[in-house]
C-alpha positions in Angstrom: 139.2 84.0 84.6 141.9 84.5 82.0 142.5 81.5 79.7 145.9 79.9 80.1 147.3 79.4 76.6 150.0 76.9 75.8 149.6 75.5 72.3 148.8 77.3 69.0 145.1 77.2 68.4 141.7 78.6 69.2 140.6 79.1 72.8 137.0 79.7 73.9 136.4 81.9 76.9 132.8 82.5 78.4 132.3 86.0 79.7 129.6 86.9 82.3 126.7 89.0 81.0 125.5 92.1 82.6 121.9 90.9 82.3 120.3 89.6 85.5 116.7 89.1 84.7 114.1 90.4 87.1 111.0 88.3 87.2 107.6 89.6 88.2 106.3 88.1 91.4 102.9 86.5 91.9 100.1 88.9 92.6 97.1 86.8 93.7 98.1 84.3 96.3 95.4 84.8 98.9 95.7 84.1 102.7 92.6 83.1 104.7 92.7 83.4 108.5 89.8 82.0 110.5 87.8 79.0 111.7 88.0 75.6 110.1 86.5 72.2 110.9 89.9 70.7 111.6 93.5 71.1 110.5 96.7 72.5 112.0 96.3 75.6 114.2 98.5 78.7 113.8 100.3 77.2 110.9 100.3 78.6 107.3 99.5 75.9 104.8 99.5 76.4 101.1 96.8 74.7 99.0 96.0 74.8 95.3 92.4 73.5 95.2 89.3 73.2 97.3 89.9 69.4 97.3 93.2 70.2 99.2 91.1 72.2 101.7 88.7 69.3 102.1 91.5 66.8 102.7 93.4 69.0 105.2 90.7 71.1 106.8 87.6 69.0 106.5 85.8 71.0 103.8 82.7 73.1 104.3 81.4 73.6 107.9 78.4 75.6 108.8 80.3 77.4 111.6 83.2 78.3 109.4 82.7 81.3 107.0 86.3 80.7 106.0 85.5 77.4 104.5 82.8 78.9 102.3 85.2 81.8 101.4 87.9 79.4 100.2 85.4 77.5 98.1 84.2 80.8 96.5 87.8 81.8 95.9 88.5 78.8 93.8 85.1 78.9 92.1 85.8 82.5 91.0 89.2 81.8 89.5 91.7 81.6 92.4 94.5 79.1 92.1 96.7 79.3 95.2 95.6 80.0 98.8 97.3 80.0 102.2 95.2 78.8 105.1 95.8 79.7 108.8 93.3 78.1 111.2 92.8 79.8 114.5 91.1 78.3 117.5 90.8 78.9 121.3 91.2 76.0 123.7 90.8 73.3 121.1 92.3 69.9 122.1 93.0 66.7 120.2 91.5 63.2 120.7 93.6 60.5 122.1 93.6 56.9 123.3 95.9 54.8 125.5 96.3 51.3 124.3 97.2 48.6 126.8 99.6 45.7 126.4 98.7 42.7 128.5 99.3 43.8 132.1 100.6 47.2 131.1 97.7 49.8 131.1 99.5 52.1 128.6 101.9 50.8 126.0 101.0 53.1 123.1 99.3 56.5 123.2 97.6 57.5 119.9 96.7 61.2 119.4 94.9 62.9 116.6 96.9 65.5 114.7 94.1 68.0 114.6 92.8 69.7 117.7 89.1 69.5 117.1 86.2 67.2 117.9 86.7 65.7 114.4 89.3 63.6 116.1 86.6 61.8 118.1 85.6 60.1 114.8 89.0 58.4 114.4 89.6 54.8 115.2 92.8 52.8 115.4 93.0 49.0 114.9 96.0 47.0 116.0 96.6 43.8 113.9 98.9 40.8 114.5 101.8 40.3 112.1 103.3 37.0 110.8 106.0 37.4 113.5 105.1 37.8 117.1 107.3 40.8 117.9 105.7 43.1 115.2 102.2 44.4 114.6 100.1 46.3 112.1 98.2 49.5 112.6 95.2 50.8 110.7 93.7 54.3 110.9 89.9 54.3 110.3 87.2 57.0 110.1 83.9 56.8 112.0 82.4 54.6 109.3 85.2 52.1 109.5 86.8 53.0 106.2 90.6 52.6 106.3 92.4 55.9 105.9 95.9 54.6 106.4 97.6 51.3 107.0 101.0 50.5 108.5 102.6 47.0 108.6 105.4 45.3 110.5 105.8 47.9 113.2 108.0 47.4 116.2 107.9 48.8 119.7 111.7 48.8 119.9 113.3 52.2 119.4 116.3 50.5 117.7 114.2 48.8 115.0 114.0 50.2 111.5 110.2 50.1 111.7 109.9 51.7 115.1 106.3 52.6 115.5 107.0 56.3 116.3 109.4 56.8 113.3 106.9 55.2 110.9 103.5 56.3 112.1 104.3 59.8 113.0 104.4 60.6 109.3 100.7 60.1 109.3 98.3 62.8 108.2 95.8 61.9 110.9 97.6 60.7 114.1 100.8 60.6 115.9 101.9 58.0 118.5 104.0 57.7 121.6 105.4 54.4 122.7 105.5 54.1 126.5 106.6 50.5 126.8 108.3 47.7 124.9 105.4 45.2 124.7 103.3 44.9 121.6 99.9 46.6 122.2 96.8 44.5 122.6 95.4 43.4 119.2 92.0 44.6 118.1 89.2 42.1 118.1 89.8 38.5 119.3 93.1 37.0 118.2 93.9 33.3 118.4 97.0 31.7 119.7 99.4 30.3 117.1 97.6 27.5 115.3 99.7 24.6 114.0 97.8 21.8 112.2 94.2 22.8 111.7 92.3 21.0 114.5 89.2 18.8 113.9 86.2 21.1 114.8 83.4 18.9 113.3 80.1 19.4 115.2 81.8 21.7 117.7 80.0 24.8 118.7 81.0 28.5 119.0 79.0 31.2 120.8 79.6 34.8 119.7 78.4 37.7 121.9 78.3 41.4 121.1 76.9 43.8 123.7 73.3 44.8 122.9 72.9 42.0 120.4 71.3 38.6 120.9 74.2 36.0 121.3 74.5 33.5 118.5 75.6 29.9 118.4 77.1 28.4 115.3 78.6 25.1 114.1 81.4 25.5 111.7 80.8 22.2 109.9 79.6 18.7 110.6 81.4 15.4 110.3 79.7 14.9 106.9 81.2 18.2 105.5 84.6 18.6 104.0 87.1 19.6 106.7 89.1 22.8 106.0 92.8 21.9 105.7 94.4 25.3 105.9 94.1 28.2 108.4 93.0 30.5 105.5 90.1 28.1 104.6 89.2 27.8 108.2 89.1 31.6 108.6 86.9 32.0 105.5 84.5 29.4 106.8 84.3 31.1 110.2 83.7 34.5 108.6 80.8 33.1 106.5 79.2 31.5 109.5 79.4 34.7 111.6 78.0 36.9 108.8 75.0 34.5 108.4 74.3 34.1 112.1 72.6 37.5 112.7 71.1 40.4 110.7 72.9 42.8 113.0 75.8 44.8 111.3 78.2 43.6 114.0 77.8 40.1 112.4 77.0 40.8 108.8 80.1 42.9 108.4 82.3 40.8 110.6 85.8 39.9 109.3 88.2 37.0 110.0 91.7 37.7 108.9 94.8 35.5 108.9 98.2 36.8 110.1 100.9 34.1 110.0 99.5 31.3 112.2 96.9 33.5 113.9 93.3 34.2 113.3 91.8 37.7 114.1 88.1 38.0 114.5 86.7 41.5 114.1 83.1 42.6 114.7 81.5 44.6 111.9 81.2 47.8 113.9 84.3 49.7 115.0 83.5 50.2 118.6 82.0 46.7 119.2 83.7 43.8 121.0 82.9 40.3 119.9 83.5 37.7 122.6 83.9 34.1 121.5 83.3 31.1 123.8 82.7 27.4 123.4 84.7 24.4 122.1 85.9 26.1 118.9 87.1 29.2 120.8 89.0 27.0 123.3 90.5 24.9 120.5 91.8 27.9 118.6 92.7 30.1 121.6 90.2 32.7 120.7 89.9 33.8 124.3 90.8 37.4 125.0 88.5 39.9 123.3 89.1 43.6 122.6 87.2 46.2 120.6 87.4 45.9 116.8 89.0 49.3 116.8 90.1 51.7 119.6 88.1 54.9 119.5 90.0 58.2 120.0 88.1 60.4 122.5 88.0 63.6 124.6 88.7 66.0 121.7 87.2 69.5 121.9 86.6 72.3 119.4 87.2 74.8 122.2 85.5 78.2 122.3 85.1 80.6 119.3 88.4 82.4 118.6 88.7 85.9 120.0 90.6 89.0 118.8 93.7 87.6 120.4 93.6 84.4 118.4 93.1 86.3 115.1 95.9 88.9 115.9 98.3 86.2 117.1 101.8 86.8 118.3 104.6 88.1 116.1 107.2 86.5 118.3 105.4 83.1 118.3 104.2 83.3 114.7 100.6 82.5 115.7 97.3 83.7 114.3 97.7 86.0 111.2 101.4 86.5 112.2 102.0 83.0 110.9 101.9 84.6 107.5 105.2 86.3 108.2 106.9 83.0 107.5 105.4 82.8 104.0 107.1 84.6 101.2 104.4 84.7 98.5 101.1 86.2 99.9 99.4 89.0 98.1 95.8 89.2 99.5 94.4 88.7 102.9 90.8 87.7 103.9 89.3 87.5 107.3 85.7 86.3 106.5 84.8 85.0 110.0 85.1 88.6 111.4 81.9 89.4 109.4 79.9 86.6 110.9 76.8 87.2 113.0 78.4 85.3 115.9 81.6 87.3 116.1 81.4 89.5 119.1 85.0 90.8 119.2 86.6 94.0 118.2 86.6 93.5 114.4 88.1 97.0 113.8 91.0 96.3 116.1 91.7 93.0 114.2 91.5 94.9 110.9 94.0 97.4 112.2 96.4 94.6 113.1 95.9 93.0 109.7 96.6 96.3 107.9 99.9 96.6 109.8 100.8 93.1 108.7 99.8 94.0 105.1 102.1 97.0 105.2 105.0 94.9 106.2 104.3 92.2 103.6 103.1 94.3 100.7 99.6 92.8 100.8 96.1 94.0 100.3 93.5 93.3 102.9 90.0 92.6 101.5 87.6 93.9 104.2 84.1 92.4 104.4 81.4 94.9 105.5 79.8 94.0 108.9 76.7 91.9 108.8 74.6 94.6 110.5 74.9 96.8 107.3 71.6 95.7 105.9 70.7 99.0 104.2 72.5 101.9 102.4 71.7 104.1 105.4 73.3 101.7 107.9 76.4 101.5 105.7 76.6 105.3 105.6 76.2 105.7 109.3 78.5 102.7 110.2 81.3 103.8 107.9 82.9 106.4 110.3 83.9 103.5 112.5 86.4 102.6 109.7 88.0 106.0 109.7 90.6 104.8 112.1 91.7 102.0 109.7 91.6 103.8 106.4 94.6 102.6 104.6 95.8 102.1 101.0 96.6 98.5 102.0 92.9 97.7 102.4 89.7 97.7 100.4 86.2 97.5 101.7 83.4 95.6 99.9 79.7 95.9 100.5 77.1 94.3 100.7 77.2 90.5 101.4 76.4 88.0 98.7 73.6 85.4 98.7 74.4 81.9 97.4 73.1 78.4 97.8 74.6 76.7 100.8 75.9 73.3 99.5 75.4 71.8 103.0 71.6 72.6 103.2 70.6 73.4 99.6 69.1 76.7 100.9 70.1 80.3 100.3 72.5 81.8 102.7 74.3 85.1 103.0 78.1 85.2 103.0 80.8 87.8 103.3 82.2 88.5 99.8 85.9 88.5 100.4 86.6 85.0 99.1 84.7 85.6 95.8 86.4 89.1 95.4 89.8 87.6 95.9 89.1 84.9 93.3 88.0 87.5 90.8 91.2 89.5 91.5 93.2 86.3 90.7 91.3 85.7 87.5 91.6 89.3 86.4 95.4 89.2 87.1 95.7 86.0 85.0 93.6 87.3 82.1 94.3 91.0 82.0 97.1 91.8 84.4 97.3 93.2 87.9 97.0 96.7 86.5 93.4 96.0 85.4 90.8 97.0 88.0 89.1 93.9 89.4 85.7 95.4 88.6 83.3 95.9 85.8 80.9 93.9 83.6 83.6 91.3 82.8 84.2 90.6 86.5 81.1 88.5 87.3 80.5 86.8 90.6 80.1 83.1 89.9 77.3 81.3 91.7 75.9 84.5 93.4 72.1 84.6 93.3 71.7 88.1 94.6 73.1 90.7 97.0 71.9 91.1 100.6 71.3 94.8 99.8 70.1 96.0 96.4 71.0 99.5 95.4 70.3 102.1 92.7 72.9 104.1 90.8 72.1 107.1 93.1 72.6 105.0 96.2 75.8 103.6 94.8 76.8 107.2 94.3 76.5 107.9 98.0 79.0 105.2 99.0 81.6 105.2 96.1 83.0 108.7 97.0 83.5 107.4 100.5 85.8 104.6 99.4 83.2 101.7 99.6 83.3 99.2 96.7 79.8 98.2 96.0 78.6 94.9 94.6 75.8 95.3 92.1 73.6 93.1 89.9 72.5 94.3 86.5 70.1 92.8 84.0 71.8 90.3 81.6 75.2 91.1 83.0 74.4 89.6 86.4 76.2 90.2 89.8 79.5 92.1 89.4 82.0 94.1 91.4 81.3 97.8 90.8 84.1 99.6 92.6 87.9 99.6 92.7 89.0 101.9 95.5 91.2 101.4 98.5 90.0 102.5 102.0 92.1 105.5 101.4 90.2 106.2 98.2 87.6 108.5 99.6 87.5 111.7 97.4 88.1 113.8 100.5 91.4 112.2 101.1 92.9 112.9 97.7 95.3 110.0 98.0 97.6 108.9 95.1 96.8 105.3 96.2 93.1 105.8 95.6 92.7 102.9 93.3 93.1 99.2 94.0 95.0 98.3 90.7 97.5 101.2 91.2 98.2 100.0 94.7 98.6 96.4 93.7 100.7 97.2 90.7 103.1 99.1 93.0 103.2 96.1 95.3 104.2 93.9 92.4 106.9 96.2 91.1 108.3 96.8 94.6 108.5 93.1 95.6 109.9 92.2 92.2 112.7 94.7 92.5 113.3 93.8 96.1 113.9 90.2 95.2 115.5 90.9 91.8 118.2 93.2 93.1 119.6 91.0 95.9 122.6 90.3 93.8 123.6 94.0 94.1 124.5 93.6 97.8 128.4 93.7 98.3 129.1 94.5 94.6 131.6 97.4 94.0 129.5 100.6 94.3 130.5 102.5 91.2 129.3 103.3 87.6 129.7 99.8 86.2 127.2 98.5 88.9 124.9 101.5 88.4 124.8 100.7 84.7 123.9 97.1 85.3 121.1 98.2 87.7 119.7 100.6 85.1 119.9 97.9 82.4 118.1 95.2 84.4 115.5 97.4 86.1 114.8 99.1 82.8 114.4 95.8 81.0 111.9 94.7 83.7 109.8 97.9 83.4 109.9 97.8 79.6 108.4 94.3 79.7 105.6 95.6 81.8 105.2 98.6 79.5 104.8 96.3 76.4 102.2 94.3 78.3 100.2 97.4 78.8 100.9 98.0 82.5 101.7 101.7 82.2 100.2 104.9 80.8 101.9 106.5 77.9 102.7 105.8 74.2 106.5 105.5 74.7 108.8 104.1 77.3 109.9 107.7 78.1 106.4 108.6 79.0 105.7 105.3 80.9 108.7 104.9 83.3 112.2 105.9 84.2 115.1 104.5 86.1 117.9 106.6 87.6 121.0 105.2 89.3 124.0 107.4 88.9 126.2 109.9 90.7 123.2 112.1 91.1 121.2 109.5 93.1 124.2 108.0 94.8 126.6 110.7 96.1 130.0 110.1 97.5 128.6 110.3 101.0 126.2 107.5 100.1 129.0 105.4 98.7 131.0 106.0 101.9 128.1 104.6 103.9 127.6 101.6 101.6 124.4 102.9 100.0 123.3 102.7 96.4 120.1 104.6 95.6 117.9 103.6 92.7 115.1 105.9 91.7 112.2 104.2 89.8 109.1 106.0 88.5 106.2 104.8 86.5 102.9 106.2 85.2 100.2 103.8 86.4 97.0 103.1 84.5 94.0 104.4 86.4 90.5 102.9 85.8 87.9 104.8 83.8 85.6 105.1 86.8 83.2 107.7 85.3 82.4 107.6 81.6 81.0 111.0 80.5 79.5 111.2 77.0 78.7 114.7 75.7 76.1 115.0 73.0 75.1 118.0 71.1 72.8 118.6 68.1 74.3 119.6 64.8 72.7 122.8 63.7 71.4 122.6 60.2 73.2 124.8 57.7 71.7 126.7 54.8 73.8 127.1 51.8 73.3 130.1 49.6 
């Protein structure tokens, strides 16, 4: 905008620059689709550590190869993962909590559809005021996971139970009435002045445990003068009355003018009778905590659950909603228990990868337990040979943290982690293979091979995992599934394909500003400037072949690439070329003897 001048002096005017920096996108965010102990189903969730996975998906599970793959990914050097849990027929746990005469005042449901929900408990606590209550979420051991106070059953209240509790990581609730739900344990009526309970008896009964009779204090003892002191005394007497956990871990809490007596085990109900119970109104007994029930893991997921629906964004199709995903792993397809059409699922995954500029890391099937089985089984993959996929063989043997024994796992998680580490240390243009790409924590390979046996599989596009003395277990191949020698593909190598992904996606995002700009030489010049600057940065980092920028890359955007006909149709064409670095796959050293010379 032109500056409006009015007085004699100096005016400053800021002019827009032609530079619009193009930033390289991420290259190693890895998606894992498969079975998990718990967690949201058909939803893509980003995590940045295995601790995140433990919190949201329950950690390692013997039936979930995905859980081990995620752990191996982070151990190997991965930093960001996206998890999509798939399940068939799984259902959450729930519990209807009554309110006096109403059989269902509050329905509590676990967030996760898995039998893990059967381990959740919910306790309802009295508040200082009679029209509000507290809610605690507990695990199977009774440990408190979450606590909410001053909740209301009124939808008009600021602390309406649904509005507050439905932010929980573990449960959600549905209020089906207005009455406060029945409190957990045995709750007294409002206690005014502390009554005289000297020499009065109390009988406490828990199912399956011998009933106990206690006397709070005698006439010779000091009488408690506050409700808090009375509660502490009652708690001490109950804990000393029996060696059973229901008594030794019993609690007596004070809420306003009420006492709440809770058995020491979550599912137990402690019934109180006698003079003390009558005097305090400790009459109606409920379970210490309400147990959620009827959850089900469902059946093992089939091909349909893995493939998902593009329209509904389920299964692997949930990844279409995520912008930054570069690698895809399906470790559960390589499990001994998977009986579906793994090749068909791989084909669907490759289609997704082509749309999203991702690389699918394919685990070899578990039945490949020898070199010969790998050679004879490989033709089944001819239908899914793609430059958007790479196959790794054999499986890796590691110590199972759950049992302490050796177990064989698909390698995709570890391979993805090493790709991430290589990208961070060397760049995406460096092949994720070689003696500097060691497999952390791997004890051995399920199939050992010689150089000659490796030479049978490498020309077929199979990336072998090897173990060498001193060096240890490493990745010893860097080809895509289209990298078989017979196919002569320009996308033969994994680093070339992944570098192209990065360049394509970076330009796709970095040139959005061009849309609707005037389509003429000034715009073309800006495009050449910005794309050239981006490619030159990569060149200086060592991403391209060549000793000069002219040898390494070019950018064309002018009247030759964009004709008047293109302009009339609203099209601007940008031609970008680069010389990718290809890995030194075969090192040939030629040696000859120097013939001695005789001088005369």
